[in-house]
SEZA-810158 format. One record per residue (C-alpha): x, y, z; residue number from 1. Coordinates in nm, 3 decimals, decimal comma. Layout:
<pazas>
X; Y; Z; pos
X; Y; Z; NUM
...
</pazas>
This chain:
<pazas>
X; Y; Z; pos
6,994; -14,465; -9,520; 1
7,019; -14,112; -9,380; 2
7,331; -13,899; -9,417; 3
7,505; -13,766; -9,108; 4
7,334; -13,454; -8,977; 5
7,525; -13,123; -9,001; 6
7,450; -13,065; -8,633; 7
7,723; -13,319; -8,552; 8
7,991; -13,114; -8,727; 9
7,849; -12,787; -8,593; 10
7,870; -12,907; -8,233; 11
8,217; -13,060; -8,269; 12
8,353; -12,747; -8,439; 13
8,224; -12,528; -8,158; 14
8,349; -12,767; -7,893; 15
8,697; -12,758; -8,042; 16
8,701; -12,381; -7,990; 17
8,543; -12,398; -7,643; 18
8,674; -12,714; -7,481; 19
8,580; -12,635; -7,124; 20
8,312; -12,748; -6,881; 21
8,135; -12,414; -6,859; 22
8,071; -12,396; -7,234; 23
7,974; -12,764; -7,248; 24
7,712; -12,731; -6,976; 25
7,573; -12,415; -7,134; 26
7,538; -12,601; -7,465; 27
7,440; -12,944; -7,338; 28
7,123; -12,945; -7,549; 29
7,336; -12,905; -7,863; 30
7,550; -13,198; -7,747; 31
7,243; -13,412; -7,690; 32
7,110; -13,327; -8,036; 33
7,445; -13,408; -8,201; 34
7,480; -13,732; -8,005; 35
7,128; -13,838; -8,101; 36
7,205; -13,764; -8,467; 37
7,519; -13,978; -8,455; 38
7,327; -14,259; -8,282; 39
7,061; -14,242; -8,553; 40
7,328; -14,266; -8,822; 41
7,480; -14,572; -8,654; 42
7,137; -14,727; -8,608; 43
7,099; -14,723; -8,986; 44
7,457; -14,829; -9,059; 45
7,491; -15,130; -8,827; 46
7,229; -15,347; -9,005; 47
7,404; -15,281; -9,336; 48
7,733; -15,409; -9,191; 49
7,565; -15,711; -9,033; 50
7,475; -15,812; -9,386; 51
7,849; -15,842; -9,452; 52
7,944; -15,993; -9,115; 53
7,678; -16,179; -8,912; 54
7,913; -16,172; -8,610; 55
7,800; -15,811; -8,559; 56
7,446; -15,918; -8,469; 57
7,321; -15,775; -8,142; 58
7,515; -15,450; -8,164; 59
7,341; -15,120; -8,098; 60
7,471; -14,762; -8,123; 61
7,516; -14,751; -7,744; 62
7,734; -15,063; -7,742; 63
7,960; -14,922; -8,013; 64
7,993; -14,551; -7,926; 65
8,270; -14,399; -7,717; 66
8,196; -14,143; -7,448; 67
8,290; -13,784; -7,525; 68
8,457; -13,737; -7,189; 69
8,836; -13,766; -7,184; 70
9,029; -13,952; -6,915; 71
9,271; -13,679; -6,808; 72
9,407; -13,843; -6,494; 73
9,746; -13,926; -6,646; 74
9,747; -13,681; -6,937; 75
9,927; -13,350; -6,971; 76
9,638; -13,235; -7,188; 77
9,365; -13,142; -6,941; 78
9,094; -13,047; -7,192; 79
8,791; -13,238; -7,063; 80
8,621; -13,344; -7,388; 81
8,706; -13,529; -7,705; 82
8,652; -13,322; -8,018; 83
8,523; -13,621; -8,212; 84
8,251; -13,882; -8,206; 85
8,379; -14,237; -8,241; 86
8,241; -14,588; -8,260; 87
8,378; -14,940; -8,296; 88
8,147; -15,173; -8,486; 89
8,311; -15,506; -8,408; 90
8,194; -15,833; -8,249; 91
8,128; -15,735; -7,889; 92
8,120; -15,359; -7,947; 93
8,358; -15,083; -7,848; 94
8,535; -15,290; -7,579; 95
8,594; -15,581; -7,814; 96
8,947; -15,713; -7,876; 97
8,841; -15,790; -8,233; 98
8,888; -15,584; -8,545; 99
8,579; -15,447; -8,717; 100
8,498; -15,098; -8,841; 101
8,619; -14,794; -8,647; 102
8,438; -14,473; -8,736; 103
8,590; -14,138; -8,638; 104
8,390; -13,819; -8,696; 105
8,583; -13,496; -8,650; 106
8,565; -13,183; -8,866; 107
8,844; -13,207; -9,122; 108
8,966; -13,539; -8,982; 109
8,695; -13,796; -9,053; 110
8,814; -14,149; -9,115; 111
8,711; -14,511; -9,100; 112
8,913; -14,829; -9,076; 113
8,996; -15,131; -8,867; 114
9,267; -15,318; -8,685; 115
9,384; -15,358; -8,326; 116
9,476; -15,046; -8,127; 117
9,695; -15,090; -7,819; 118
9,561; -15,442; -7,757; 119
9,598; -15,642; -7,439; 120
9,912; -15,857; -7,418; 121
9,734; -16,187; -7,486; 122
9,572; -16,045; -7,799; 123
9,897; -15,898; -7,927; 124
10,083; -16,221; -7,853; 125
9,825; -16,420; -8,051; 126
9,847; -16,185; -8,349; 127
10,226; -16,187; -8,342; 128
10,230; -16,564; -8,336; 129
10,008; -16,578; -8,645; 130
10,228; -16,321; -8,820; 131
10,539; -16,522; -8,730; 132
10,406; -16,838; -8,891; 133
10,181; -16,696; -9,162; 134
10,298; -16,341; -9,217; 135
10,302; -16,391; -9,594; 136
9,922; -16,411; -9,581; 137
9,900; -16,072; -9,410; 138
10,146; -15,921; -9,658; 139
9,937; -16,050; -9,946; 140
9,634; -15,874; -9,798; 141
9,796; -15,539; -9,722; 142
9,986; -15,530; -10,052; 143
9,677; -15,598; -10,261; 144
9,624; -15,301; -10,497; 145
9,258; -15,260; -10,393; 146
9,358; -15,250; -10,026; 147
9,642; -15,004; -10,081; 148
9,425; -14,782; -10,299; 149
9,180; -14,741; -10,012; 150
9,401; -14,752; -9,703; 151
9,759; -14,695; -9,814; 152
10,006; -14,864; -9,580; 153
9,902; -15,013; -9,247; 154
9,965; -14,779; -8,956; 155
10,118; -14,829; -8,614; 156
10,023; -14,484; -8,481; 157
10,385; -14,462; -8,364; 158
10,324; -14,760; -8,137; 159
10,600; -15,009; -8,218; 160
10,914; -15,163; -8,076; 161
11,266; -15,071; -8,180; 162
11,380; -15,429; -8,129; 163
11,220; -15,764; -8,196; 164
10,977; -15,877; -7,924; 165
11,120; -16,134; -7,686; 166
11,091; -16,493; -7,805; 167
11,090; -16,426; -8,180; 168
11,373; -16,501; -8,420; 169
11,543; -16,174; -8,510; 170
11,599; -16,305; -8,864; 171
11,227; -16,344; -8,933; 172
11,126; -16,202; -9,273; 173
10,830; -16,045; -9,093; 174
11,037; -15,857; -8,836; 175
10,884; -15,522; -8,931; 176
10,532; -15,654; -8,867; 177
10,626; -15,832; -8,546; 178
10,754; -15,507; -8,394; 179
10,413; -15,342; -8,428; 180
10,209; -15,296; -8,109; 181
9,921; -15,131; -8,292; 182
9,812; -15,254; -8,636; 183
9,552; -15,044; -8,815; 184
9,433; -14,958; -9,163; 185
9,261; -14,620; -9,200; 186
9,072; -14,450; -9,483; 187
9,031; -14,071; -9,475; 188
8,687; -13,936; -9,562; 189
8,598; -13,579; -9,658; 190
8,341; -13,405; -9,440; 191
8,129; -13,344; -9,750; 192
8,107; -13,718; -9,810; 193
7,988; -13,785; -9,454; 194
7,722; -13,518; -9,499; 195
7,606; -13,657; -9,832; 196
7,383; -13,945; -9,934; 197
7,703; -14,137; -10,020; 198
7,815; -14,165; -9,656; 199
7,680; -14,516; -9,599; 200
7,813; -14,637; -9,934; 201
8,161; -14,510; -9,844; 202
8,159; -14,685; -9,507; 203
8,016; -15,010; -9,639; 204
8,284; -15,019; -9,908; 205
8,548; -14,949; -9,643; 206
8,423; -15,240; -9,436; 207
8,409; -15,467; -9,740; 208
8,772; -15,393; -9,826; 209
8,871; -15,450; -9,463; 210
8,725; -15,799; -9,452; 211
9,043; -15,998; -9,539; 212
9,248; -15,782; -9,298; 213
8,990; -15,823; -9,022; 214
8,965; -16,196; -9,087; 215
9,341; -16,245; -9,047; 216
9,353; -16,054; -8,719; 217
9,034; -16,201; -8,573; 218
9,125; -16,557; -8,666; 219
9,460; -16,506; -8,492; 220
9,283; -16,378; -8,180; 221
9,050; -16,679; -8,178; 222
9,339; -16,919; -8,226; 223
9,515; -16,756; -7,933; 224
9,214; -16,827; -7,713; 225
9,186; -17,188; -7,821; 226
9,548; -17,298; -7,833; 227
9,854; -17,286; -7,615; 228
10,136; -17,080; -7,766; 229
10,374; -17,276; -7,987; 230
10,744; -17,276; -7,916; 231
10,895; -17,051; -8,178; 232
11,237; -17,212; -8,188; 233
</pazas>
């Protein structure tokens, strides 16, 4: 498998210093070259991940990649472009409610991981219900030494409640997990690794270690689709 082309980092570094439409349009060929390089990298990576999770079959780079254009309608930050390339390799692609492998390429801030980020209410409700009844299974996963070595603690990205969500017993031993609105596990990756022949190996190992975490979340989401919510008490 090919390593990630340096043109990706070159373009993103320059964009970070010139995040405006005039510069972007003057350097659109560089953007196209960088985008094509990232697509090529994903085109090689996706089949490797399908070998670990057949549910990823049918994905292509275009179904997993995020657009570089920012939605600035409700943001105080009016810079028009993201300074990263990102992709979600999960069943259904980037718009999927499921957890898979999220890949974030940004100079000095590369990372890969999984989880659910600001999910829809029905998805979050389903995950919370599974945590309420079987939270010890999630704790076993996230406290496993191999998981913690790679990801550290799970992250909420600051997206959590101060109080217990409505309908859940405040004395639940999993109160800290039930308050989370975003549940992710992220692994930082040096730029040099992404530019080396070890890039694919690093990402495949990340996905392999995510599998129990992904399975817990995705099984909860599926159960939420198939079953009516239980009464908690």
